[in-house]
TIVOTI-957268 format. One record per residue (C-alpha): z, y, x; residue in three letters. Coordinates in steps of 0.2 Angstrom, whole numbers, padded with zeros to 4 digits, always signed. Layout:
BEGIN
ZYXala/...
end
This chain:
BEGIN
+0000+0000-0001unk/-0002+0019+0005unk/+0012+0028+0008unk/+0013+0047+0016unk/+0028+0042+0029unk/+0014+0033+0039unk/+0005+0043+0052unk/-0008+0041+0063unk/+0001+0050+0078unk/+0014+0037+0081unk/+0014+0018+0082unk/-0002+0006+0074unk/-0003+0014+0057unk/+0004-0001+0049unk/+0023-0002+0045unk/+0034-0015+0036unk/+0045-0012+0023unk/+0063-0015+0020unk/+0069-0007+0005unk/+0087-0013+0009unk/+0088-0007+0028unk/+0081+0010+0026unk/+0082+0027+0017unk/+0064+0030+0017unk/+0062+0013+0014unk/+0072+0012-0002unk/+0064+0027-0007unk/+0048+0019-0007unk/+0055+0004-0018unk/+0060+0014-0032unk/+0043+0020-0033unk/+0034+0005-0031unk/+0046-0008-0040unk/+0048-0017-0025unk/+0063-0030-0023unk/+0078-0024-0012unk/+0088-0034-0001unk/+0102-0031+0007unk/+0105-0044+0022unk/+0121-0037+0030unk/+0141-0036+0025unk/+0154-0022+0030unk/+0154-0029+0048unk/+0135-0027+0050unk/+0134-0046+0050unk/+0120-0055+0042unk/+0124-0062+0026unk/+0124-0082+0017unk/+0108-0085+0014unk/+0099-0080+0028unk/+0097-0097+0039unk/+0100-0096+0056unk/+0103-0077+0057unk/+0121-0081+0044unk/+0135-0074+0053unk/+0126-0065+0067unk/+0130-0049+0072unk/+0112-0037+0067unk/+0114-0028+0087unk/+0113-0042+0094unk/+0099-0052+0085unk/+0084-0042+0089unk/+0079-0054+0104unk/+0084-0068+0096unk/+0071-0063+0081unk/+0057-0062+0093unk/+0061-0078+0101unk/+0059-0087+0085unk/+0041-0079+0080unk/+0036-0085+0096unk/+0042-0103+0094unk/+0034-0103+0075unk/+0018-0096+0085unk/+0016-0079+0073unk/+0021-0068+0086unk/+0005-0055+0090unk/+0012-0044+0104unk/+0031-0037+0109unk/+0037-0025+0119unk/+0050-0011+0122unk/+0047+0005+0113unk/+0057+0022+0116unk/+0061+0032+0101unk/+0075+0043+0092unk/+0088+0033+0085unk/+0106+0036+0075unk/+0121+0035+0085unk/+0141+0037+0080unk/+0144+0055+0086unk/+0161+0052+0093unk/+0157+0033+0103unk/+0140+0034+0104unk/+0138+0017+0096unk/+0121+0014+0087unk/+0121+0014+0070unk/+0112+0001+0056unk/+0106+0007+0038unk/+0115-0005+0025unk/+0111-0002+0005unk/+0127-0002-0004unk/+0133+0003-0021unk/+0141+0018-0022unk/+0149+0031-0036unk/+0138+0049-0039unk/+0142+0060-0049unk/+0126+0067-0056unk/+0119+0085-0052unk/+0105+0085-0065unk/+0089+0087-0064unk/+0077+0100-0054unk/+0068+0111-0064unk/+0049+0117-0058unk/+0051+0136-0060unk/+0061+0150-0051unk/+0081+0148-0055unk/+0079+0167-0066unk/+0068+0156-0078unk/+0081+0141-0079unk/+0086+0143-0100unk/+0106+0139-0104unk/+0101+0125-0113unk/+0093+0117-0098unk/+0107+0123-0086unk/+0118+0113-0099unk/+0109+0098-0094unk/+0108+0101-0074unk/+0127+0103-0066unk/+0116+0112-0050unk/+0110+0125-0059unk/+0128+0129-0068unk/+0135+0129-0048unk/+0121+0142-0045unk/+0128+0153-0060unk/+0148+0152-0050unk/+0140+0155-0033unk/+0133+0171-0040unk/+0150+0178-0045unk/+0157+0177-0029unk/+0155+0190-0013unk/+0147+0180+0003unk/+0150+0186+0020unk/+0138+0184+0029unk/+0125+0188+0015unk/+0114+0174+0019unk/+0126+0162+0018unk/+0123+0165-0003unk/+0106+0160+0001unk/+0109+0144+0009unk/+0122+0138-0002unk/+0109+0141-0018unk/+0096+0132-0006unk/+0108+0117-0004unk/+0111+0117-0021unk/+0092+0115-0027unk/+0087+0101-0015unk/+0102+0091-0015unk/+0101+0074-0022unk/+0118+0067-0034unk/+0135+0070-0025unk/+0140+0053-0019unk/+0160+0052-0020unk/+0165+0035-0015unk/+0167+0028+0002unk/+0169+0009+0009unk/+0186+0010+0019unk/+0204+0005+0015unk/+0216+0020+0018unk/+0210+0036+0004unk/+0210+0043-0012unk/+0210+0029-0024unk/+0196+0034-0035unk/+0205+0033-0053unk/+0189+0022-0060unk/+0192+0005-0069unk/+0178-0007-0072unk/+0177-0022-0084unk/+0168-0039-0083unk/+0160-0035-0096unk/+0152-0020-0088unk/+0160-0005-0095unk/+0171+0008-0083unk/+0184+0020-0087unk/+0189+0037-0078unk/+0208+0038-0079unk/+0216+0056-0081unk/+0232+0056-0069unk/+0247+0047-0067unk/+0254+0049-0084unk/+0239+0044-0091unk/+0237+0026-0081unk/+0255+0023-0086unk/+0252+0026-0103unk/+0237+0014-0103unk/+0243+0001-0090unk/+0241-0017-0098unk/+0250-0025-0081unk/+0257-0020-0064unk/+0266-0003-0068unk/+0281-0011-0060unk/+0275-0016-0043unk/+0266+0002-0042unk/+0280+0013-0049unk/+0289+0023-0033unk/+0270+0022-0023unk/+0258+0034-0019unk/+0244+0032-0028unk/+0234+0022-0012unk/+0229+0003-0010unk/+0236-0008-0010unk/+0248-0003-0023unk/+0239+0005-0036unk/+0227-0010-0036unk/+0242-0019-0046unk/+0238-0009-0060unk/+0227-0017-0074unk/+0221-0007-0091unk/+0214-0012-0106unk/+0195-0010-0108unk/+0192+0000-0123unk/+0176-0009-0128unk/+0180-0027-0127unk/+0200-0028-0124unk/+0199-0036-0107unk/+0211-0031-0092unk/+0200-0020-0081unk/+0203-0017-0064unk/+0201-0003-0051unk/+0186-0001-0041unk/+0191-0005-0022unk/+0181+0010-0018unk/+0190+0025-0012unk/+0184+0043-0013unk/+0176+0055-0002unk/+0187+0066+0006unk/+0178+0080+0000unk/+0183+0077-0019unk/+0200+0076-0014unk/+0199+0093-0006unk/+0188+0101-0019unk/+0203+0100-0030unk/+0215+0111-0019unk/+0215+0127-0029unk/+0221+0118-0044unk/+0231+0104-0038unk/+0243+0114-0025unk/+0246+0130-0038unk/+0264+0127-0044unk/+0280+0138-0048unk/+0291+0136-0031unk/+0307+0132-0041unk/+0300+0118-0052unk/+0290+0110-0038unk/+0301+0094-0039unk/+0307+0083-0055unk/+0324+0087-0063unk/+0332+0070-0052unk/+0330+0080-0035unk/+0348+0085-0035unk/+0354+0066-0040unk/+0341+0056-0031unk/+0335+0069-0017unk/+0317+0061-0021unk/+0305+0076-0021unk/+0290+0072-0032unk/+0276+0084-0038unk/+0278+0085-0057unk/+0261+0087-0066unk/+0270+0096-0081unk/+0271+0112-0070unk/+0253+0112-0064unk/+0236+0114-0069unk/+0230+0113-0082unk/+0249+0109-0091unk/+0255+0126-0084unk/+0240+0136-0084unk/+0250+0152-0085unk/+0256+0152-0069unk/+0242+0145-0061unk/+0229+0157-0069unk/+0242+0172-0058unk/+0233+0164-0042unk/+0216+0161-0047unk/+0201+0164-0042unk/+0208+0166-0023unk/+0203+0181-0015unk/+0198+0175+0001unk/+0193+0158+0009unk/+0186+0155+0027unk/+0179+0141+0035unk/+0163+0137+0046unk/+0148+0142+0037unk/+0136+0130+0044unk/+0149+0114+0044unk/+0156+0118+0025unk/+0143+0125+0015unk/+0138+0107+0009unk/+0154+0101+0012unk/+0172+0110+0006unk/+0164+0124-0001unk/+0152+0112-0011unk/+0166+0102-0017unk/+0175+0117-0022unk/+0163+0125-0033unk/+0157+0110-0041unk/+0175+0107-0046unk/+0180+0124-0052unk/+0162+0126-0059unk/+0166+0111-0071unk/+0185+0113-0074unk/+0181+0135-0075unk/+0163+0140-0077unk/+0166+0150-0061unk/+0168+0150-0040unk/+0187+0147-0037unk/+0187+0161-0023unk/+0182+0180-0024unk/+0175+0182-0006unk/+0169+0168+0006unk/+0168+0173+0025unk/+0158+0158+0033unk/+0161+0160+0050unk/+0150+0153+0067unk/+0155+0141+0078unk/+0166+0142+0094unk/+0158+0136+0109unk/+0161+0136+0128unk/+0156+0151+0139unk/+0138+0145+0143unk/+0135+0143+0124unk/+0137+0124+0125unk/+0145+0114+0111unk/+0162+0110+0116unk/+0166+0090+0118unk/+0179+0079+0127unk/+0165+0067+0132unk/+0158+0083+0140unk/+0172+0089+0149unk/+0171+0106+0140unk/+0181+0105+0127unk/+0197+0117+0126unk/+0213+0111+0118unk/+0222+0124+0109unk/+0240+0121+0117unk/+0231+0123+0134unk/+0224+0141+0130unk/+0239+0145+0122unk/+0249+0142+0137unk/+0236+0151+0151unk/+0233+0164+0141unk/+0242+0166+0126unk/+0240+0163+0106unk/+0241+0183+0103unk/+0227+0187+0115unk/+0216+0172+0107unk/+0220+0179+0091unk/+0213+0196+0098unk/+0198+0186+0105unk/+0193+0178+0088unk/+0196+0197+0079unk/+0185+0204+0090unk/+0171+0195+0086unk/+0159+0195+0074unk/+0162+0180+0063unk/+0143+0178+0060unk/+0140+0177+0078unk/+0144+0160+0089unk/+0159+0164+0101unk/+0157+0157+0118unk/+0176+0154+0122unk/+0183+0153+0138unk/+0196+0160+0152unk/+0184+0171+0161unk/+0180+0179+0144unk/+0198+0182+0138unk/+0202+0189+0156unk/+0188+0205+0150unk/+0198+0207+0134unk/+0216+0206+0144unk/+0210+0219+0154unk/+0206+0231+0138unk/+0223+0226+0131unk/+0231+0231+0148unk/+0225+0249+0144unk/+0237+0249+0131unk/+0251+0242+0140unk/+0250+0255+0152unk/+0252+0268+0140unk/+0266+0261+0133unk/+0275+0258+0148unk/+0271+0276+0153unk/+0278+0281+0137unk/+0294+0270+0140unk/+0296+0276+0158unk/+0296+0294+0154unk/+0305+0296+0137unk/+0318+0287+0146unk/+0319+0297+0160unk/+0320+0312+0149unk/+0332+0305+0136unk/+0318+0308+0123unk/+0324+0300+0106unk/+0312+0301+0093unk/+0323+0298+0077unk/+0326+0313+0066unk/+0313+0322+0074unk/+0298+0326+0063unk/+0278+0334+0069unk/+0281+0346+0056unk/+0291+0354+0065unk/+0282+0354+0082unk/+0270+0366+0089unk/+0255+0356+0091unk/+0244+0359+0105unk/+0225+0356+0103unk/+0225+0338+0110unk/+0240+0335+0099unk/+0229+0341+0084unk/+0216+0330+0089unk/+0223+0314+0094unk/+0234+0315+0077unk/+0215+0316+0068unk/+0210+0301+0077unk/+0224+0292+0075unk/+0222+0294+0056unk/+0204+0293+0054unk/+0208+0275+0065unk/+0220+0270+0051unk/+0210+0277+0036unk/+0194+0266+0043unk/+0207+0251+0048unk/+0213+0249+0030unk/+0196+0252+0023unk/+0187+0237+0034unk/+0202+0224+0031unk/+0198+0227+0013unk/+0182+0222+0017unk/+0189+0206+0028unk/+0180+0216+0044unk/+0193+0212+0055unk/+0179+0214+0070unk/+0177+0232+0066unk/+0195+0236+0067unk/+0199+0228+0083unk/+0184+0237+0090unk/+0190+0254+0083unk/+0209+0249+0091unk/+0199+0247+0108unk/+0190+0263+0106unk/+0206+0274+0101unk/+0215+0265+0115unk/+0204+0271+0127unk/+0203+0289+0119unk/+0223+0287+0121unk/+0223+0284+0138unk/+0210+0292+0148unk/+0208+0310+0137unk/+0225+0311+0129unk/+0237+0305+0141unk/+0228+0309+0156unk/+0225+0327+0151unk/+0243+0329+0145unk/+0252+0322+0161unk/+0258+0339+0165unk/+0268+0341+0151unk/+0279+0324+0152unk/+0280+0329+0172unk/+0287+0345+0169unk/+0305+0345+0175unk/+0312+0358+0159unk/+0313+0349+0141unk/+0306+0363+0131unk/+0296+0362+0114unk/+0281+0359+0121unk/+0287+0341+0129unk/+0296+0337+0115unk/+0277+0338+0104unk/+0269+0328+0118unk/+0282+0313+0116unk/+0283+0314+0099unk/+0264+0314+0096unk/+0263+0299+0108unk/+0277+0290+0101unk/+0268+0292+0085unk/+0251+0285+0092unk/+0261+0270+0098unk/+0271+0267+0084unk/+0256+0267+0073unk/+0246+0258+0083unk/+0258+0244+0085unk/+0259+0242+0064unk/+0240+0243+0065unk/+0237+0229+0074unk/+0255+0218+0069unk/+0243+0206+0058unk/+0232+0201+0074unk/+0243+0200+0087unk/+0261+0196+0080unk/+0271+0194+0094unk/+0266+0206+0107unk/+0267+0218+0092unk/+0285+0213+0088unk/+0291+0214+0107unk/+0283+0231+0108unk/+0291+0235+0092unk/+0308+0230+0096unk/+0308+0241+0112unk/+0299+0255+0106unk/+0307+0257+0087unk/+0322+0248+0086unk/+0329+0252+0103unk/+0329+0270+0099unk/+0332+0268+0078unk/+0343+0255+0071unk/+0341+0260+0053unk/+0320+0256+0057unk/+0316+0239+0050unk/+0322+0225+0057unk/+0304+0218+0061unk/+0287+0227+0062unk/+0283+0213+0049unk/+0294+0221+0037unk/+0288+0238+0041unk/+0275+0247+0028unk/+0257+0243+0034unk/+0252+0261+0041unk/+0243+0272+0028unk/+0231+0288+0033unk/+0241+0305+0032unk/+0227+0316+0027unk/+0233+0333+0034unk/+0232+0326+0050unk/+0214+0324+0049unk/+0203+0339+0056unk/+0186+0333+0056unk/+0178+0348+0064unk/+0193+0345+0079unk/+0186+0327+0080unk/+0168+0333+0080unk/+0169+0346+0091unk/+0180+0335+0104unk/+0166+0321+0103unk/+0153+0334+0110unk/+0165+0339+0122unk/+0169+0323+0130unk/+0149+0320+0129unk/+0147+0334+0139unk/+0160+0328+0152unk/+0153+0310+0151unk/+0136+0319+0158unk/+0144+0329+0170unk/+0154+0316+0179unk/+0136+0304+0177unk/+0127+0319+0186unk/+0141+0319+0199unk/+0138+0301+0201unk/+0120+0303+0204unk/+0124+0315+0216unk/+0138+0304+0225unk/+0151+0318+0225unk/+0167+0314+0220unk/+0175+0323+0205unk/+0189+0330+0218unk/+0175+0340+0225unk/+0175+0357+0216unk/+0157+0362+0210unk/+0152+0380+0204unk/+0143+0378+0190unk/+0139+0367+0175unk/+0126+0372+0165unk/+0119+0364+0148unk/+0108+0362+0134unk/+0109+0354+0120unk/+0096+0347+0104unk/+0107+0354+0094unk/+0112+0371+0101unk/+0123+0378+0088unk/+0133+0364+0087unk/+0135+0366+0107unk/+0141+0383+0104unk/+0159+0374+0104unk/+0155+0371+0123unk/+0159+0388+0126unk/+0177+0387+0116unk/+0182+0372+0125unk/+0175+0377+0143unk/+0193+0376+0151unk/+0193+0359+0146unk/+0177+0354+0153unk/+0179+0366+0168unk/+0196+0356+0171unk/+0187+0337+0167unk/+0171+0342+0178unk/+0180+0351+0192unk/+0167+0365+0189unk/+0172+0385+0192unk/+0160+0390+0177unk/+0151+0382+0162unk/+0137+0392+0157unk/+0121+0389+0144unk/+0103+0390+0148unk/+0087+0391+0139unk/+0074+0384+0149unk/+0079+0366+0157unk/+0063+0363+0167unk/+0072+0376+0181unk/+0081+0362+0186unk/+0070+0348+0184unk/+0054+0342+0192unk/+0041+0327+0186unk/+0035+0313+0195unk/+0019+0303+0190unk/+0017+0285+0195unk/+0001+0274+0190unk/+0005+0258+0181unk/-0006+0244+0190unk/-0008+0236+0173unk/-0020+0249+0167unk/-0025+0256+0184unk/-0035+0240+0188unk/-0048+0238+0172unk/-0051+0257+0170unk/-0055+0261+0189unk/-0061+0245+0197unk/-0063+0248+0216unk/-0055+0263+0215unk/-0039+0258+0207unk/-0030+0256+0225unk/-0034+0275+0229unk/-0028+0281+0213unk/-0012+0270+0215unk/-0009+0280+0232unk/-0015+0297+0227unk/-0003+0299+0211unk/+0016+0300+0218unk/+0009+0315+0228unk/+0008+0324+0212unk/+0013+0341+0212unk/+0027+0344+0197unk/+0015+0358+0190unk/+0001+0344+0192unk/+0011+0333+0182unk/+0017+0345+0167unk/-0003+0348+0168unk/-0006+0330+0163unk/+0008+0328+0152unk/+0000+0346+0141unk/-0019+0339+0142unk/-0017+0321+0144unk/-0027+0321+0158unk/-0030+0328+0175unk/-0043+0327+0189unk/-0039+0321+0205unk/-0046+0326+0222unk/-0049+0310+0233unk/-0058+0310+0249unk/-0072+0301+0241unk/-0075+0310+0224unk/-0063+0318+0211unk/-0055+0305+0199unk/-0048+0309+0182unk/-0032+0301+0178unk/-0024+0300+0160unk/-0006+0302+0153unk/-0007+0282+0145unk/-0011+0275+0164unk/+0006+0283+0169unk/+0024+0282+0171unk/+0033+0300+0169unk/+0052+0302+0176unk/+0059+0316+0181unk/+0072+0321+0195unk/+0084+0335+0197unk/+0078+0351+0209unk/+0086+0353+0227unk/+0104+0360+0224unk/+0105+0353+0207unk/+0110+0335+0200unk/+0105+0332+0181unk/+0108+0319+0167unk/+0103+0319+0150unk/+0105+0310+0133unk/+0090+0310+0123unk/+0089+0330+0122unk/+0104+0335+0128unk/+0105+0339+0147unk/+0120+0344+0158unk/+0117+0348+0175unk/+0129+0352+0191unk/+0124+0366+0205unk/+0128+0355+0219unk/+0128+0368+0232unk/+0145+0368+0243unk/+0151+0384+0250unk/+0166+0384+0264unk/+0179+0389+0250unk/+0171+0375+0238unk/+0173+0362+0253unk/+0192+0370+0259unk/+0198+0365+0240unk/+0189+0348+0239unk/+0200+0345+0256unk/+0215+0351+0247unk/+0211+0341+0232unk/+0209+0325+0245unk/+0226+0329+0254unk/+0234+0331+0235unk/+0228+0312+0233unk/+0232+0305+0250unk/+0249+0310+0249unk/+0253+0302+0231unk/+0250+0287+0239unk/+0261+0288+0251unk/+0274+0293+0238unk/+0269+0278+0229unk/+0271+0268+0245unk/+0287+0274+0250unk/+0293+0268+0232unk/+0301+0285+0228unk/+0303+0287+0209unk/+0291+0297+0200unk/+0301+0313+0197unk/+0308+0312+0215unk/+0304+0329+0226unk/+0300+0328+0243unk/+0297+0338+0260unk/+0279+0337+0269unk/+0277+0339+0288unk/+0259+0339+0295unk/+0248+0340+0310unk/+0230+0337+0313unk/+0211+0342+0311unk/+0209+0361+0311unk/+0199+0362+0294unk/+0212+0349+0285unk/+0228+0361+0291unk/+0219+0376+0287unk/+0217+0367+0267unk/+0235+0363+0270unk/+0239+0382+0272unk/+0226+0389+0259unk/+0231+0379+0247unk/+0251+0378+0249unk/+0256+0381+0232unk/+0243+0369+0221unk/+0247+0355+0233unk/+0266+0358+0232unk/+0265+0358+0213unk/+0255+0341+0213unk/+0265+0333+0224unk/+0283+0337+0219unk/+0285+0345+0238unk/+0300+0356+0241unk/+0292+0364+0257unk/+0275+0359+0266unk/+0276+0364+0285unk/+0265+0361+0300unk/+0271+0352+0316unk/+0264+0349+0332unk/+0272+0333+0334unk/+0272+0323+0318unk/+0277+0305+0315unk/+0270+0299+0300unk/+0254+0290+0293unk/+0237+0295+0299unk/+0223+0299+0286unk/+0207+0302+0288unk/+0197+0312+0277unk/+0177+0315+0278unk/+0179+0308+0296unk/+0194+0320+0300unk/+0210+0315+0304unk/+0228+0321+0300unk/+0245+0314+0303unk/+0258+0317+0287unk/+0275+0314+0284unk/+0287+0313+0269unk/+0305+0312+0266unk/+0314+0313+0250unk/+0320+0330+0249unk/+0338+0335+0239unk/+0335+0349+0227unk/
end
């Protein structure tokens, strides 16, 4: 017979049919009405009736069958053929197809029409379409999870609910010898209908062998019916979790618990008997599992059960996450040696860090987990720990206690108002994102805010914490930083419960015994709208962009930030927005270390254009002249390249003849003119004037000296507030920088004295190829 599964690409074009030994073969037998023979028992051994094969294991019979065919003279040709073959994913044993009777829940017919055209009457005859209706009542994350589930429902067969195993969920199906069967509805129903064996079952769980002792009366013939030997598919049991596990806590046990101590499930307190309590918890607000693994297992099971019982999805929102792979993106397996047990990972890097790694990941993308990538996440969190340690150190030093203090009574600086605005924007967004089950966005915003807090607020506010006198400005700085840290701890507590608790106890409870006993008993933060200043946040973002471009320009010119420069020039795409640069020029001057900040009208005064021929374009166009053009183009002047850009073409003079070049054949780049370093982001441009005068060089040396002296302080083990005395001797330029910037150096290093001495026993330091010896000592104040 002809069969579409036979192809000319593989084999002889002719196959034998064994309907009892293959899925496709069995399907063909149903179409062609072929007889089905199932030769194997549960152990893969040939059943009686198969002559000399009876009792042999199927895995060892192939060679014996070939030999038998040879003996009988009917073997035409035999050889070993490499092909795909199913195996156990765990132990890699070969699998065989065995045809057995199973129990199914009918999913109903598939109609040859779009889902939207299926009528209500047709849906009543096909459970799959009613489940599709249920699927659409819930939100799916990601969106394509909904389409995948709908596709599965449309194409799947009937649901096989039985398994040929001993231990498992005992299917409550009782089959009579007359051919009829009955489904028992539960414990009480079985007790009522039991004809015999109840005394042997009572007191045991509904598993084999105890439940198999019970017989019920057949409603058709009156004979005793026995339970089928099959157990249920595990997903059948998992599919009723939202019905079987919800009971009032105080009524979860039978009344005899105080007398016997036996805790028993009380069906009178569960669904469907106690719908009033159950409805308070149904449908679940949120469930999550692997989309790849569960869209045709657990998700499908609970949707089927809930559709049949309640006509809707058992959840409001489902998050189907991707998978966890190893750091190379490969599946983790013990056999491959790349699996990481949870206990091992929790011991090495900590459970909280693991939570943070998982929550930072977009859940719809596979996570390549490993210890190396975890180190990078730990580095980011270390920034928060450093800010926290900074506050603890200086607050303890100054005796600052936040209890009883209010930001409303503080004279907040511009920087205070900015970070508090950013904090409350963070809180507002965190609540919105978590309401949408988007933990990854919250984690990323927390990381970004931590960076802002550390590299902008704390760094720019250090002198407020360092100054010796305690005044209202210092108190405002402490209270602002405390508010940021305390709020962040509460924000991240659901994600990193242990670390958040440790910081909370040290930061909050140690200073205020009346505070909630645990961070997990404190209220989750709510945004204080009066502290949100969108305009200030936007202006500061632009200022930080200008600073970032300035630092990038310094990096290009290999000039350290400690080296002062004369000017920063800027031009914005939206110049109206960039007028705020003038308003915040003091911040920019301090951050980039320049003397002035100026707007420019024509950035082309600072840059020059360069052209390079694209080899892939020059060859086809110029043939033999391609090499000459390629060498000639880089020598074009900036004005010539500008002309090329304006006209789209330019005529080059070569030794042999004029050659016309075209803009589409060129790669155009810009570079800074001598004396400037230019950096742009789109149409926003910042330039630094890099010419160094003697005064600028001297100030740069002074800043380098401060940096070296601060390192000496650290290496000497001095406390942050200790005063010192400094003596020095060395290169004339370095000595001159010490004298010329005496006040600045003493203020920065907490030096009481700064003296030049002919002979100094101290640390020899090199700066820009020049040497100076510096000695520091602890000074009394």
